[in-house]
C-alpha positions in Angstrom: 28.8 15.0 15.3 28.2 12.9 12.2 25.6 10.2 11.8 24.3 8.1 8.9 22.8 5.2 10.7 19.2 5.1 9.5 18.4 1.6 10.7 16.0 2.7 13.4 13.9 4.5 10.8 13.5 1.5 8.5 10.2 -0.4 8.2 10.0 -4.0 9.2 8.2 -5.1 6.0 6.2 -4.1 2.9 3.0 -2.2 3.4 0.1 -0.8 1.4 0.8 2.9 0.6 -2.2 3.7 -1.6 -5.7 2.4 -2.3 -7.8 3.6 -5.2 -11.5 2.8 -5.1 -12.3 4.8 -8.2 -15.1 4.9 -10.6 -16.1 1.7 -12.5 -13.0 -0.5 -12.8 -10.5 2.1 -11.7 -9.2 0.1 -8.8 -5.5 0.1 -7.7 -3.2 -0.8 -4.9 0.3 0.4 -4.2 2.8 -1.4 -2.0 5.8 0.4 -0.6 9.2 -0.9 0.5 10.7 1.1 3.4 12.9 -1.8 4.7 16.2 -0.5 3.4 16.8 -3.5 1.2 15.4 -5.1 -2.0 12.6 -7.6 -1.4 11.7 -10.7 -3.4 7.9 -10.4 -3.9 7.3 -14.1 -4.4 6.5 -14.6 -0.7 3.8 -12.0 -0.9 0.1 -12.2 -2.0 -3.1 -10.1 -1.9 -6.6 -11.3 -0.9 -10.0 -9.6 -0.7 -12.9 -10.4 1.6 -16.2 -9.6 -0.1 -18.5 -7.2 1.8 -16.5 -7.6 5.1 -17.7 -11.2 5.4 -21.4 -10.2 5.7 -22.5 -13.5 4.1 -19.8 -15.7 5.6 -17.2 -15.0 3.0 -13.6 -15.5 3.9 -10.4 -14.3 2.2 -10.6 -14.9 -1.6 -8.9 -17.9 -3.1 -6.7 -18.3 -4.9 -4.6 -15.4 -3.6 -3.0 -13.1 -6.1 0.7 -14.0 -5.7 3.2 -11.3 -6.5 6.4 -11.7 -8.4 9.6 -9.8 -9.1 11.7 -7.7 -6.9 10.8 -4.4 -5.1 13.8 -2.2 -4.4 14.1 -0.2 -1.3 12.3 3.2 -1.3 10.2 2.0 -4.3 6.6 1.1 -4.9 4.8 -1.6 -6.7 1.4 -0.7 -8.4 -1.3 -3.2 -9.1 -4.4 -2.2 -11.1 -7.5 -3.8 -12.5 -6.8 -4.3 -16.2 -10.1 -2.6 -17.2 -9.0 0.6 -15.5 -9.4 3.7 -17.8 -7.5 6.4 -15.8 -4.3 7.0 -17.7 -2.2 7.6 -14.6 -3.1 4.1 -13.4 -2.3 2.5 -16.7 1.0 4.4 -17.0 2.2 3.5 -13.5 1.1 -0.1 -13.3 3.6 -2.8 -12.5 0.9 -5.4 -12.7 -2.5 -5.5 -14.4 -5.0 -8.1 -13.2 -7.2 -9.3 -16.1 -10.9 -8.6 -15.6 -12.6 -11.7 -16.9 -14.5 -14.8 -15.6 -11.1 -16.6 -15.1 -10.1 -14.1 -12.4 -13.6 -13.6 -11.0 -13.6 -10.2 -12.8 -10.4 -8.8 -11.5 -10.2 -10.5 -8.0 -8.8 -9.1 -5.7 -8.6 -5.8 -7.7 -12.4 -5.7 -7.9 -13.0 -4.3 -4.5 -15.6 -1.8 -3.4 -15.6 0.4 -0.3 -16.7 -2.4 1.9 -14.3 -5.1 0.8 -11.2 -5.5 3.1 -8.0 -6.1 1.2 -5.1 -7.9 2.9 -1.3 -8.1 2.1 0.0 -11.5 3.1 3.6 -12.8 3.6 4.0 -16.6 3.4 0.2 -16.7 3.8 0.2 -14.7 7.0 -1.6 -11.4 7.1 0.8 -8.4 7.6 -1.2 -5.4 6.4 -4.9 -4.6 5.8 -7.2 -2.0 4.4 -10.6 -2.3 6.1 -11.6 -4.7 8.9 -11.7 -8.4 8.3 -15.3 -9.6 9.2 -16.2 -5.9 9.6 -19.5 -6.3 7.9 -21.1 -4.5 5.0 -20.3 -0.9 6.2 -18.4 1.3 3.7 -15.1 2.2 5.1 -13.6 3.5 1.9 -16.2 4.0 -0.8 -15.4 6.3 -3.8 -12.1 7.5 -2.4 -8.3 7.3 -2.7 -6.5 6.5 0.5 -2.8 7.4 0.9 -0.7 6.2 3.8 0.7 9.0 5.9 4.4 9.6 5.4 5.2 8.8 9.0 3.9 5.2 8.5 6.8 3.0 7.5 5.5 -0.5 8.5 2.5 -2.7 8.0 -0.4 -2.9 10.5 -2.9 -5.7 10.8 -5.3 -3.3 12.6 -6.8 -0.8 10.1 -6.5 2.7 11.4 -8.1 5.1 8.9 -7.8 8.2 11.1 -4.2 7.9 12.2 -2.5 6.2 9.2 -4.4 7.3 6.1 -5.2 10.5 4.2 -8.4 10.5 2.2 -8.9 12.1 -1.3 -11.8 12.4 -3.6 -12.7 9.6 -6.1 -10.3 9.1 -9.0 -7.5 11.1 -7.4 -4.5 9.2 -8.8 -1.9 12.0 -9.4 0.4 10.4 -6.8 0.2 6.8 -7.9 3.6 5.2 -8.5 5.3 7.3 -5.8 5.4 7.4 -2.1 6.8 10.0 0.3 9.7 8.3 2.0 11.0 11.5 3.5 10.7 10.3 7.1 13.2 7.6 6.3 16.0 10.1 5.4 18.6 11.1 7.9 20.3 14.4 7.7 24.1 14.5 8.3 25.2 17.3 10.5 28.9 18.1 11.0 30.2 20.5 13.7 33.6 21.5 12.4 34.5 24.2 14.9 33.1 26.2 17.8 34.0 29.6 19.0 32.8 31.5 22.0 32.7 35.3 21.8 34.2 37.4 23.5 36.8 35.2 24.8 
């Protein structure tokens, strides 16, 4: 038997694959493409909600609109331009300036209680944190990595089942994502023999 049809293993859209809530301005997001095709990023944007909407805040405006193309089985890394961790700087595809014109790195100026959303055509498709979840810290001083069995976005944040947590400033995996669950092994049965017959 030979099979190479991996369509059932492909993701339906882009998703967050890593979140770095590091020290000072060491903030980063990684977006993964498990769809099986190159994706035009111009339909996608990122927004942040300050302190889980504790004081009535909604999604930040204007949104950070992405650009370029993200190839299949590749990732796109966005960092705060004031980040100092060399791995973040070396792997950045986009650096958000940290100045008054960008509200000091918005939306890449999050803390552990600021939900961050990935939007497609201004519709939320993936989220880290709970929108209007209040001021509780869901990811303070940590790096979160999406588990390798997750291949699609989710508008319901599921820290326990979808994310692995690492200590603050752990960025050794930024710029890569484990797409091993998308691969399909090809098995060929060329002959069969029964013994003793």
